[in-house]
C-alpha positions in Angstrom: 49.0 39.0 75.0 45.2 39.5 75.7 42.7 38.0 73.4 40.2 40.6 72.1 36.6 39.9 71.8 35.2 39.4 68.3 33.6 42.4 66.5 29.7 42.4 66.0 30.2 41.0 62.4 32.6 38.4 63.5 30.3 37.5 66.3 27.4 37.1 64.0 29.5 34.7 61.9 30.7 32.7 64.9 27.2 32.4 66.2 26.2 30.6 63.2 29.6 28.7 62.9 29.1 25.3 61.5 30.9 22.7 59.4 30.0 24.5 56.2 32.3 27.5 57.1 35.1 24.9 57.8 34.6 23.2 54.6 34.7 26.3 52.5 38.4 26.4 53.0 39.7 23.1 51.7 43.6 23.8 52.3 43.4 22.0 55.6 42.2 18.7 54.1 45.6 17.7 52.5 47.1 18.3 56.0 44.7 15.8 57.6 45.8 13.2 55.0 49.3 13.4 56.3 48.1 12.5 59.9 48.7 8.9 60.9 45.4 9.1 62.9 42.0 8.5 61.4 39.8 11.7 61.5 36.2 12.0 60.7 34.3 15.3 60.7 30.4 15.1 61.4 28.2 18.1 61.4 25.2 18.9 63.8 22.8 17.0 61.6 24.8 13.8 61.9 26.1 13.8 58.4 29.7 12.9 57.6 31.4 15.9 56.1 35.0 14.8 55.7 37.3 11.8 56.6 41.0 11.7 56.0 43.1 8.9 54.2 43.9 7.1 57.5 40.2 6.9 58.3 39.5 5.3 55.0 42.0 2.5 55.9 41.1 2.1 59.5 37.2 2.0 59.1 37.4 0.4 55.7 35.1 2.9 54.2 35.9 4.9 51.2 35.7 8.7 51.4 33.5 8.9 48.3 31.0 6.5 49.9 30.9 8.2 53.2 30.8 12.0 52.6 27.3 13.3 52.6 25.9 10.2 54.3 24.7 9.9 57.9 26.8 8.8 60.7 24.5 5.9 61.2 25.1 4.7 57.7 28.8 5.1 58.1 28.7 3.1 61.4 26.9 0.3 59.6 29.6 0.1 57.0 32.6 0.5 59.3 35.0 -2.3 60.3 35.2 -0.6 63.7 32.5 -0.6 66.2 32.0 3.1 66.9 28.3 3.0 68.2 29.6 4.9 71.3 30.0 7.9 69.2 26.3 7.9 68.4 25.5 7.5 72.1 28.0 10.0 73.5 27.6 12.7 70.8 24.3 12.7 69.3 22.4 12.0 72.3 24.5 13.4 75.4 26.9 15.6 73.5 29.7 14.3 75.8 33.2 13.4 75.2 33.9 9.8 74.9 36.8 7.4 74.7 37.0 3.7 74.1 38.9 0.8 72.6 37.7 -0.9 69.6 39.1 -3.9 67.6 38.8 -4.3 63.9 38.4 -7.6 62.0 42.0 -7.6 61.0 43.1 -7.7 64.8 44.4 -4.3 64.8 43.2 -2.2 68.0 42.3 1.4 67.9 42.0 4.1 70.7 38.9 5.9 69.7 38.1 9.4 70.9 35.2 11.9 70.2 35.2 15.6 70.7 32.7 18.4 70.4 33.7 21.6 68.6 31.8 24.4 69.8 31.2 28.1 68.7 31.6 31.3 71.0 28.1 30.7 72.4 29.1 27.1 73.6 26.6 25.7 71.0 27.7 22.4 69.4 29.2 23.3 65.9 30.5 20.0 64.7 32.1 16.8 66.0 35.4 15.0 65.5 36.0 11.3 65.9 39.6 10.2 66.0 41.0 6.7 65.9 44.7 5.8 66.8 46.3 2.5 66.1 47.2 1.2 69.6 48.7 -1.8 71.4 46.4 -3.0 74.2 49.1 -4.9 75.9 51.1 -1.6 76.4 48.1 0.6 77.6 47.6 0.8 81.4 44.3 2.3 81.3 41.0 1.5 79.6 38.0 3.7 79.5 34.8 1.9 79.6 32.9 1.8 76.3 29.6 3.8 76.0 26.6 2.8 74.1 26.5 -0.7 75.5 30.1 -1.6 74.6 31.8 -3.3 77.4 35.2 -2.3 78.8 38.2 -4.5 77.9 41.2 -5.4 80.0 44.7 -5.5 78.6 44.9 -9.4 78.9 41.6 -9.9 77.3 42.4 -7.4 74.5 45.6 -9.3 73.6 43.7 -12.6 73.7 41.0 -11.1 71.6 43.2 -9.7 69.0 45.2 -12.8 68.6 42.2 -14.8 68.2 40.4 -12.7 65.5 38.7 -14.8 62.9 40.0 -12.4 60.3 43.7 -13.0 61.1 45.7 -15.1 58.7 46.6 -18.4 60.2 50.1 -19.7 59.4 51.4 -23.4 59.0 54.5 -25.0 57.5 53.1 -24.5 54.0 52.1 -21.0 54.3 55.1 -19.4 56.2 57.1 -19.4 52.9 54.2 -17.9 51.0 54.1 -15.0 53.4 57.8 -14.5 53.3 57.8 -14.5 49.5 54.7 -12.3 49.5 56.4 -9.7 51.8 59.5 -9.6 49.8 57.4 -9.2 46.6 55.7 -6.1 48.1 58.9 -4.7 49.5 60.4 -4.7 45.9 57.2 -3.0 44.6 56.3 -6.0 42.4 52.7 -7.1 41.9 51.4 -10.2 43.6 48.8 -12.8 42.4 47.2 -15.1 44.9 45.6 -18.2 43.6 43.6 -20.9 45.3 40.2 -22.5 45.9 37.3 -20.5 47.4 37.6 -20.0 51.1 41.3 -20.7 51.5 42.2 -17.3 52.9 43.3 -15.2 50.0 41.8 -12.0 51.4 43.1 -12.6 54.8 46.6 -13.2 53.4 46.3 -10.0 51.4 45.4 -8.0 54.5 48.1 -9.8 56.5 50.7 -8.8 53.8 49.4 -5.2 53.8 49.8 -4.9 57.7 53.4 -6.3 57.7 54.8 -4.7 54.6 54.5 -1.1 55.7 52.3 1.5 57.6 49.1 -0.2 58.3 47.4 3.1 58.2 47.8 3.4 54.5 44.7 2.6 52.4 43.8 -0.9 51.7 40.9 -0.8 49.0 39.3 -4.3 48.5 37.6 -4.5 45.2 35.4 -7.6 44.3 35.6 -7.4 40.6 32.9 -9.9 40.3 30.3 -7.7 42.3 30.7 -4.4 40.1 28.2 -4.5 37.1 29.9 -4.4 33.8 28.1 -1.2 32.9 29.4 0.5 35.9 32.9 -1.1 36.1 34.9 1.7 34.4 33.2 4.5 36.3 33.4 2.7 39.6 37.1 1.7 39.1 38.5 4.9 37.5 36.0 7.5 38.6 34.5 10.1 36.3 34.3 14.0 35.9 31.2 15.9 36.3 28.8 15.8 33.3 30.4 12.7 31.9 27.0 11.0 31.7 23.4 11.3 32.6 23.0 10.8 36.4 26.7 11.5 37.3 27.4 13.5 40.4 27.7 17.3 40.0 31.2 17.2 41.5 32.4 14.0 39.7 33.6 10.9 41.6 36.9 9.5 42.6 37.3 5.8 41.6 38.4 2.8 43.7 41.8 2.8 42.0 42.4 6.4 43.0 41.2 5.8 46.4 44.1 3.3 46.8 46.7 6.0 46.1 49.5 5.5 48.4 48.4 2.1 49.5 47.3 -1.3 48.3 44.6 -2.2 45.7 43.4 -5.7 46.2 41.6 -6.9 43.1 39.6 -9.8 44.4 38.1 -12.2 41.7 40.3 -10.5 39.1 39.2 -13.0 36.5 35.7 -11.4 36.4 37.2 -8.0 35.0 35.1 -7.5 31.9 37.3 -8.2 28.7 36.6 -4.7 27.1 38.0 -3.0 30.2 41.0 -5.1 30.6 42.8 -2.9 28.3 42.3 0.3 30.5 43.5 -1.7 33.5 46.5 -2.8 31.7 47.3 0.7 30.7 47.2 1.8 34.3 49.4 -1.1 35.5 52.0 -0.2 32.8 52.5 3.4 33.5 50.7 4.1 36.8 48.7 6.9 35.2 44.8 7.1 35.6 42.3 9.0 33.5 38.8 9.5 34.7 35.9 8.8 32.6 35.1 12.0 30.6 38.3 13.6 31.8 41.5 14.9 30.1 43.7 15.2 33.1 46.2 12.4 33.8 46.7 11.3 37.5 49.8 9.5 38.5 49.3 7.2 41.4 51.4 5.2 43.7 49.5 2.0 44.1 50.7 -1.6 45.0 48.5 -4.1 43.3 47.6 -7.6 44.9 45.2 -9.8 42.8 43.4 -12.9 43.7 41.4 -15.6 41.8 40.1 -19.1 42.2 39.9 -19.5 38.4 42.5 -20.7 35.9 43.7 -17.5 34.3 45.8 -19.3 31.8 43.0 -21.4 30.5 40.9 -18.2 30.3 43.8 -16.7 28.2 43.7 -19.6 25.9 39.9 -19.3 25.6 40.2 -15.7 24.8 38.3 -14.5 28.0 41.4 -12.9 29.7 44.2 -10.7 28.1 47.5 -12.5 28.0 49.4 -9.3 28.6 47.3 -8.4 31.6 47.9 -11.8 33.1 51.6 -11.3 33.0 51.3 -7.8 34.3 49.4 -9.1 37.4 51.1 -12.2 38.0 54.7 -11.0 38.4 54.9 -13.3 41.4 52.2 -16.0 41.9 51.5 -17.6 45.2 49.2 -20.7 45.4 47.4 -21.2 48.7 46.9 -24.7 49.7 43.4 -26.0 50.5 42.5 -27.0 54.0 42.6 -30.6 53.4 46.2 -30.4 52.6 46.8 -28.6 56.0 45.2 -30.9 58.6 47.5 -29.4 61.3 45.6 -26.1 61.0 42.2 -27.5 61.8 42.5 -27.5 65.6 44.0 -24.0 65.7 41.1 -22.7 63.4 38.5 -24.4 65.6 39.9 -22.8 68.6 40.0 -19.3 67.1 36.5 -19.6 65.8 35.1 -20.9 69.1 36.9 -18.0 70.9 35.2 -15.6 68.4 31.6 -17.1 68.7 31.9 -17.3 72.5 32.8 -13.6 72.8 29.8 -12.7 70.7 27.5 -15.1 72.5 28.6 -13.9 75.8 29.0 -17.6 77.0 31.6 -20.3 76.2 30.9 -22.8 73.5 32.4 -26.1 74.2 32.9 -29.2 72.0 32.2 -32.6 73.4 34.4 -35.6 72.8 34.3 -36.8 69.1 33.5 -33.4 67.7 37.0 -32.6 66.7 37.5 -36.0 65.0 34.2 -35.5 63.2 35.5 -32.1 61.9 38.9 -33.9 61.0 37.0 -36.6 59.0 35.3 -33.8 57.0 37.3 -32.8 53.8 36.1 -29.3 53.8 35.6 -28.5 50.2 34.6 -25.0 51.2 38.0 -24.7 53.1 38.4 -22.2 56.0 35.3 -20.4 55.2 33.2 -23.6 55.5 34.8 -24.5 58.9 33.9 -21.0 60.1 30.4 -21.4 59.0 30.1 -24.8 60.7 31.2 -23.3 64.1 29.0 -20.2 63.8 26.1 -22.6 62.9 26.7 -24.7 65.9 27.0 -21.6 68.0 23.4 -20.7 67.0 21.6 -24.1 67.3 23.5 -25.7 70.2 23.6 -24.8 74.0 26.8 -24.6 76.1 28.1 -28.0 74.7 28.2 -29.4 71.2 27.7 -33.1 70.6 29.3 -35.1 67.9 25.8 -35.6 66.2 25.4 -31.8 66.1 28.7 -31.5 64.1 27.7 -34.3 61.8 24.3 -32.6 61.2 25.8 -29.2 60.7 28.3 -30.5 58.1 25.6 -32.4 56.1 23.2 -29.2 56.3 25.8 -26.9 54.8 25.9 -27.3 50.9 29.1 -28.8 49.4 30.4 -27.5 46.1 32.5 -30.4 45.3 30.3 -33.4 45.5 31.4 -36.1 42.9 29.5 -36.1 39.8 30.8 -39.5 38.8 32.1 -42.5 40.7 35.8 -42.4 41.5 36.2 -45.8 40.0 35.1 -44.4 36.7 38.0 -41.7 36.6 41.2 -43.2 35.0 44.1 -42.7 37.0 47.8 -43.2 35.9 50.6 -43.9 38.3 54.3 -44.2 37.9 55.8 -47.4 39.3 59.4 -47.3 40.8 61.3 -50.3 39.6 62.9 -50.5 43.0 59.6 -50.3 44.8 57.9 -53.5 46.0 54.4 -54.2 44.7 52.9 -53.9 48.1 54.3 -50.4 48.5 53.0 -49.3 45.0 49.6 -50.6 45.7 49.5 -48.9 49.0 50.5 -45.7 47.3 47.8 -46.2 44.6 45.2 -46.8 47.2 46.2 -43.6 49.0 45.6 -41.6 45.9 42.1 -43.1 45.4 41.2 -42.3 48.9 42.4 -38.7 48.8 40.4 -38.4 45.4 37.2 -39.6 47.0 37.7 -37.3 50.0 38.2 -34.4 47.7 35.3 -35.2 45.6 32.7 -35.9 48.4 33.9 -33.5 50.9 33.9 -35.9 53.8 35.8 -38.9 54.9 32.6 -40.5 55.9 31.0 -40.0 52.5 34.2 -41.2 50.9 34.1 -44.4 52.9 30.6 -45.0 51.6 31.6 -44.1 48.1 34.5 -46.7 48.2 32.5 -49.3 50.0 34.9 -49.4 53.2 34.5 -48.4 56.8 35.5 -44.9 58.0 38.6 -46.2 59.9 40.1 -47.5 56.7 39.6 -44.1 55.0 41.2 -42.3 57.9 44.1 -44.7 58.1 44.9 -44.7 54.4 44.4 -40.9 54.1 46.9 -40.5 56.9 49.4 -42.9 55.3 49.1 -40.9 52.0 50.3 -37.8 53.8 53.3 -39.4 55.4 
């Protein structure tokens, strides 16, 4: 069958073909949402005109935030490094391929294509990201735009050492298994624990392992959304709902998580007046936008996280009791880093690998550095340890000395410095009638030492507070864990 040349009228339309003609027919957009690959459509002016549901999950940028904005803005918000698209497309107009890693450790094969009209003029551009396994790929195309090429061996090492990857220990393996079972049953999960223990990383880990990783994962920090905007940001609004509303209305964050996971971080910060609407959505899975009458049924799995005591907030009237029980069908408490000393070395190695890759040169720890890090109680948990390593990568040369570590620890603010001496805190202990006095005293001393470490954030500071040497604190804290 021979293809006929277009008519004059058709030729005139094709000569001026741009993304507006494509966007006029929206029937193809639901089809893109069914694709497992992330697809982004960019016009000749460099504006993002559409991205499918898989792109929202892969790049961790919501469609409502990206569409209409520049590709540069999209790249700055993206979890994937796609600077090569700017270099290859907007400058050279060439096709490009690359491998890019996300903070979660997932690797993507990125490709960029130019769509042209009948006169071979650039009409619009497509960026496609496909989840890949670097270990099984035999070829790697060099990255453009200053991004270096990556071998399969290096890719596997890099993905495995990502600082965003959740680290498992004996105390967290069971938490992950229980969390996976909870999500597989469609139940809601509440993650509790101190700030910096890795609640967000655990939520992402469970999302990746519980189903298709391309499905949406919408992370909402409830404490960062202003009270006056919380309802419209979370549930969306129809056009004309209020002064300043977008002409087309706006889809909310809850709706953006349809078919995937809604992660409510700092859930204790949800304004009390709006907790009722969140409760209604959790009960029947139906959402109503602000100013709208249409009910939208969504399929959303909810994971919540908090470092606050929600039951105390319930007793104080600051959190709805019925919402607490809707969110906390299964509650998992993540242990602080001081209770998982076996994780410290592995975390140090991972963070060192990460900063070494970004520096372009290896960062090494001198003798005594690891012991100094072990002696620190890390009241800021994993996040504090990561901050210490990154600080050392900035201020130190190729090798870090023990004094550098001590200076870095003392420089970073500590949130849990003791407000009162440990000796002024009454402590009850139950004695076993069959336990010798020496063993009871040893156990009591161990509790006091652990309290001092937790309050001061450092074994060295705990030793000064208790009036003993550092070796005594290290020995008695180790005995207390045995």
